[in-house]
Steps between C-alpha positions, in 0.01 A plus 500: 500500500629850559753650266840617622591857395857650560569869551798635308701507820423131562618426152814682569550320819477162333764620240734616760464178701553302196813709409642478861467131510654457164799719593548331847425134401390389151255550213333157610479604844340842396250324286394262792478777743292718258273213424436425877408875551260511213359160608442655853316794345269249330444326824407811669251589226331160560419590860642841593336520838628154607873532401576872586538668820379868545748778506256771621773683687656592150162528295151419595420253205843353482580131517837315484607155425852365581680298234851410590670826598251722330152647586236526236298802574155521354140617532174350400319699246116558493467232218706259718807517287828514676726797438873436580632825629850434586732196557757598753778316686416442855797701634404819313341795667152373390284790620715761328521287188126472478444865570769616257325314219174666370323190400154657484474617134738268323447284201465132583660203328256214494643151568314241271 
């Protein structure tokens, strides 16, 4: 199975989502939502071309998968691993958020 790699921006996104959910609702709800996002990332890695839709209007090799109110943006690497680029709320200005983050030369966090 392909591995899931997170850019630094994607890790920051997860952290911000957890903190927002904790502040707005509760620690338990933040944990549940965080876990569902990470599970969705694993699901995408299992079959990235089946679950994601293309976002070629933003970037040629960009895919996105909707999970609750967020979109997990990713690309499939040459070795078939999945690189999670950003995890953004559906109401955000997606195109500018993707372009404003240089995700091309970042260190990746590997999800085991």
